C-alpha positions as CSV (number, residue, x, y, z in Angstrom):
1,X,45.7,-32.9,-31.4
2,X,45.4,-29.9,-29.1
3,X,42.4,-31.2,-27.1
4,X,44.4,-33.5,-24.7
5,X,46.8,-30.6,-24.0
6,X,44.0,-28.2,-23.2
7,X,42.4,-30.7,-21.0
8,X,45.6,-31.3,-19.1
9,X,46.1,-27.5,-18.6
10,X,42.5,-27.3,-17.3
11,X,43.2,-30.0,-14.7
12,X,46.3,-28.4,-13.3
13,X,45.3,-24.7,-13.5
14,X,44.1,-23.3,-10.2
15,X,40.4,-22.5,-10.0
16,X,39.6,-18.8,-10.3
17,X,39.0,-17.2,-7.0
18,X,35.7,-15.2,-6.7
19,X,35.8,-12.8,-3.8
20,X,33.0,-13.4,-1.3
21,X,30.3,-10.7,-1.3
22,X,30.7,-8.3,1.6
23,X,27.8,-8.5,4.0
24,X,25.5,-5.4,3.9
25,X,26.3,-2.7,6.4
26,X,24.4,-2.7,9.7
27,X,23.8,0.9,10.6
28,X,21.4,3.7,11.5
29,X,21.4,6.8,9.3
30,X,19.8,10.0,10.5
31,X,17.6,11.4,7.7
32,X,15.8,14.2,9.5
33,X,16.8,16.4,12.5
34,X,17.4,20.0,13.4
35,X,21.1,19.7,14.1
36,X,24.0,18.3,12.1
37,X,27.3,19.1,10.4
38,X,26.9,17.5,6.9
39,X,26.6,19.9,4.0
40,X,23.8,19.7,1.5
41,X,21.1,18.6,3.9
42,X,18.2,20.6,5.3
43,X,17.8,20.9,9.0
44,X,14.3,21.0,10.5
45,X,12.5,20.1,13.7
46,X,11.4,16.5,13.4
47,X,12.9,13.0,13.2
48,X,13.5,10.2,10.7
49,X,16.1,7.4,10.5
50,X,16.9,4.5,8.2
51,X,17.9,1.2,9.8
52,X,19.9,-1.4,7.9
53,X,20.0,-4.5,10.0
54,X,20.3,-8.2,9.1
55,X,19.4,-7.6,5.5
56,X,16.3,-5.5,6.3
57,X,15.8,-1.8,5.5
58,X,13.5,-0.1,8.0
59,X,12.3,3.5,7.9
60,X,11.6,4.9,11.3
61,X,9.5,8.1,11.2
62,X,9.3,10.6,8.3
63,X,10.0,14.1,9.6
64,X,8.1,17.3,9.8
65,X,8.0,18.5,6.2
66,X,7.6,16.3,3.1
67,X,9.7,18.6,0.9
68,X,12.6,18.7,3.4
69,X,12.3,14.9,3.9
70,X,12.4,14.3,0.1
71,X,15.4,16.6,-0.3
72,X,17.4,14.8,2.4
73,X,16.4,11.3,1.1
74,X,17.7,12.3,-2.4
75,X,20.8,13.9,-1.0
76,X,21.7,10.9,1.0
77,X,20.9,8.5,-1.9
78,X,18.3,6.5,0.0
79,X,16.0,4.3,-2.2
80,X,12.6,4.2,-0.5
81,X,11.5,1.6,-3.1
82,X,13.8,-0.9,-1.3
83,X,12.2,-0.6,2.1
84,X,11.0,-3.7,3.9
85,X,8.7,-1.8,6.2
86,X,8.1,1.5,8.0
87,X,7.6,2.2,11.7
88,X,5.8,5.4,12.7
89,X,6.5,6.2,16.4
90,X,3.5,8.4,17.1
91,X,0.9,10.6,15.4
92,X,2.6,14.0,15.8
93,X,3.3,15.9,12.5
94,X,7.0,16.2,13.1
95,X,7.2,12.4,12.7
96,X,4.5,11.7,10.1
97,X,4.6,14.5,7.5
98,X,6.8,12.7,5.0
99,X,4.5,9.7,4.8
100,X,2.8,11.1,1.7
101,X,6.2,11.1,-0.1
102,X,7.0,7.6,1.1
103,X,3.7,6.3,-0.3
104,X,4.2,8.1,-3.6
105,X,7.4,6.2,-4.0
106,X,6.4,2.9,-2.4
107,X,2.6,2.8,-2.2
108,X,2.3,-0.8,-0.8
109,X,5.0,-0.7,1.8
110,X,3.8,-2.1,5.2
111,X,3.6,0.6,7.9
112,X,3.5,-0.2,11.6
113,X,1.8,2.5,13.6
114,X,0.4,2.8,17.2
115,X,-3.2,1.5,17.6
116,X,-5.3,4.3,19.0
117,X,-8.9,4.6,20.0
118,X,-9.5,7.4,17.6
119,X,-7.5,9.7,15.3
120,X,-5.3,9.0,12.2
121,X,-4.2,5.6,13.6
122,X,-7.6,4.9,15.2
123,X,-9.8,1.8,15.0
124,X,-13.5,1.8,14.3
125,X,-15.1,3.1,17.5
126,X,-18.6,2.2,18.8
127,X,-20.9,5.2,18.9
128,X,-21.6,4.5,22.6
129,X,-20.2,7.9,23.6
130,X,-23.2,9.6,22.0
131,X,-26.1,10.1,24.3
132,X,-29.3,10.2,22.3
133,X,-32.2,12.5,22.9
134,X,-35.3,11.1,21.1
135,X,-37.3,14.3,21.9
136,X,-35.4,16.2,19.2
137,X,-36.6,16.5,15.7
138,X,-34.8,14.3,13.2
139,X,-32.9,17.2,11.6
140,X,-31.3,18.0,15.0
141,X,-30.2,14.4,15.6
142,X,-26.9,12.8,14.5
143,X,-27.6,10.8,11.4
144,X,-31.3,11.6,11.8
145,X,-31.4,9.4,14.9
146,X,-30.1,6.3,13.1
147,X,-26.5,6.0,14.3
148,X,-24.1,3.7,12.3
149,X,-22.7,0.9,14.5
150,X,-19.2,2.4,14.5
151,X,-17.4,5.6,13.9
152,X,-14.5,5.0,11.5
153,X,-11.6,7.5,11.9
154,X,-10.5,9.3,8.8
155,X,-6.9,9.2,7.6
156,X,-4.7,11.4,5.4
157,X,-3.4,8.1,3.9
158,X,-6.6,6.1,3.3
159,X,-4.9,3.6,1.0
160,X,-1.8,3.0,3.1
161,X,-1.0,-0.6,4.2
162,X,-1.1,0.1,8.0
163,X,-0.6,-2.5,10.7
164,X,-1.7,-1.1,14.0
165,X,0.3,-2.2,17.1
166,X,-0.7,-2.0,20.8
167,X,1.6,-4.5,22.4
168,X,5.2,-5.8,22.0
169,X,5.4,-7.4,18.6
170,X,8.3,-9.1,16.8
171,X,8.1,-7.9,13.2
172,X,11.3,-9.5,11.8
173,X,14.1,-11.7,13.1
174,X,15.8,-9.8,15.9
175,X,13.4,-6.8,15.4
176,X,10.6,-6.0,17.8
177,X,8.2,-3.0,18.2
178,X,7.2,-2.0,21.8
179,X,4.1,0.0,22.6
180,X,3.9,2.4,25.5
181,X,1.3,5.0,26.6
182,X,1.9,8.5,27.9
183,X,0.4,9.5,31.2
184,X,1.8,13.0,31.1
185,X,0.0,16.3,30.8
186,X,-0.1,17.5,27.2
187,X,0.3,14.0,25.7
188,X,-2.1,12.0,28.0
189,X,-3.0,8.7,26.4
190,X,-0.7,9.2,23.4
191,X,0.6,5.9,22.2
192,X,4.1,5.6,21.0
193,X,6.1,2.8,19.3
194,X,9.8,2.2,19.8
195,X,12.0,-0.2,17.9
196,X,14.3,-2.8,19.5
197,X,17.1,-4.5,17.6
198,X,18.8,-7.6,19.1
199,X,22.6,-7.6,18.6
200,X,25.4,-9.7,20.0
201,X,26.4,-6.7,22.2
202,X,22.9,-6.2,23.6
203,X,19.7,-4.5,22.4
204,X,19.7,-1.2,20.4
205,X,16.6,0.9,21.3
206,X,15.4,3.5,18.8
207,X,12.9,6.1,20.1
208,X,11.0,8.9,18.4
209,X,10.1,11.3,21.2
210,X,9.8,9.2,24.4
211,X,6.5,10.9,25.4
212,X,5.6,8.1,27.8
213,X,9.0,8.6,29.5
214,X,12.3,7.0,28.6
215,X,12.4,4.9,31.8
216,X,9.0,3.3,31.0
217,X,10.2,2.7,27.4
218,X,13.5,1.1,28.7
219,X,11.5,-1.2,31.1
220,X,9.5,-2.4,28.1
221,X,12.5,-2.8,25.9
222,X,14.4,-4.8,28.6
223,X,11.6,-7.4,28.5
224,X,12.5,-8.2,24.9
225,X,16.1,-9.1,25.7
226,X,18.5,-8.2,28.5
227,X,21.2,-5.6,28.5
228,X,20.6,-2.4,26.6
229,X,23.7,-1.6,24.4
230,X,22.7,1.6,22.7
231,X,19.8,4.1,23.0
232,X,19.2,6.4,20.0
233,X,16.6,9.1,19.3
234,X,14.5,11.8,20.9
235,X,14.2,11.7,24.7
236,X,11.8,14.7,25.1
237,X,13.9,16.6,27.6
238,X,14.0,19.9,25.7
239,X,12.2,21.8,28.6
240,X,13.3,19.5,31.5
241,X,15.3,20.9,34.4
242,X,19.0,20.2,34.7
243,X,18.6,18.1,37.9
244,X,16.0,15.9,36.3
245,X,18.1,15.4,33.2
246,X,21.0,14.4,35.4
247,X,18.8,12.0,37.3
248,X,17.6,10.4,34.0
249,X,21.2,10.1,32.7
250,X,22.3,8.4,35.9
251,X,19.3,6.0,35.8
252,X,20.0,5.0,32.2
253,X,23.6,4.2,33.0
254,X,23.3,2.8,36.6
255,X,19.9,1.1,36.7
256,X,19.6,0.0,33.1
257,X,23.3,-0.6,32.5
258,X,23.2,1.3,29.2
259,X,26.5,1.0,27.3
260,X,26.1,4.0,25.1
261,X,23.7,6.8,24.0
262,X,23.1,8.7,20.8
263,X,20.5,11.4,21.6
264,X,18.8,13.5,19.0
265,X,15.6,15.4,18.1
266,X,13.7,16.6,21.2
267,X,16.4,15.6,23.8
268,X,17.4,19.3,24.0
269,X,20.8,21.0,24.1
270,X,21.2,20.7,27.9
271,X,20.4,17.0,27.5
272,X,23.1,16.6,24.9
273,X,25.6,18.2,27.3
274,X,24.5,16.1,30.3
275,X,24.6,12.8,28.4
276,X,28.0,13.7,27.0
277,X,29.3,14.3,30.5
278,X,27.8,11.2,31.9
279,X,28.7,8.7,29.1
280,X,32.0,10.2,28.0
281,X,33.5,8.2,25.1
282,X,30.3,6.1,25.0
283,X,28.4,9.2,23.8
284,X,27.8,9.0,20.1
285,X,27.0,12.0,17.9
286,X,23.8,11.5,15.9
287,X,23.3,14.6,13.9
288,X,21.5,14.8,10.6
289,X,23.3,12.7,7.9
290,X,25.3,10.6,10.4
291,X,25.5,6.8,10.0
292,X,26.0,5.0,13.2
293,X,27.2,1.3,13.1
294,X,24.9,-1.0,15.0
């Protein structure tokens, strides 16, 4: 006799409301740098950041010391097993030294790195650079005079899942990697990758060290999508003169129309001051442990 009553109650009772799941945060968290105010993290020269964007989790660079990197990762509660992929900006140790730890935790993760002619991110290179001399005895000749067809560059991470990049490449929806090459003394021919995120406010450009020059990088980034909204990372101005830093700051704001800037790593302390003066409230602090909304 109770069944009709229960059914009637079910018909008139309001459906239970289930709160909609909140979208995941879109932000960039600084995992490695030499300055910052958050307690419990270890400062060191180098750079690494975690990007959370459109449901993807991207690790950009891995710092200068694997133990320091691991400490900061654990202190910040970052789960490297949940990475979608890694981007390594360039071959220098202050950006690559944590890769061993990343691969220990997530050995199959895809890693985008700059394609080079030779070195840790190098291709197989023809032995054409070797001039043979057949008058030498076999024991004095390379490979006893029978050269292999190519020289394969060794790697500290021989089993890593590397994808080598030498041109602008879209690697996920709204996410592109751009490749630029340095023509500067000390880093001549060094290839560097930068990351471009497309947002409704404009593009967010993430840089490692900007060895090819930040203006060249911004030119390449602007070809992905118009209007740069935010520039974050190392600008390699640590030893640059004040007038040149001021010129670059003005160029970023006036020529490129950059909305905001969050410099870090090798930008240098005079650079931090100059960009803060130039951008005012559009300057965003990006010390170790900070999370910046995208």
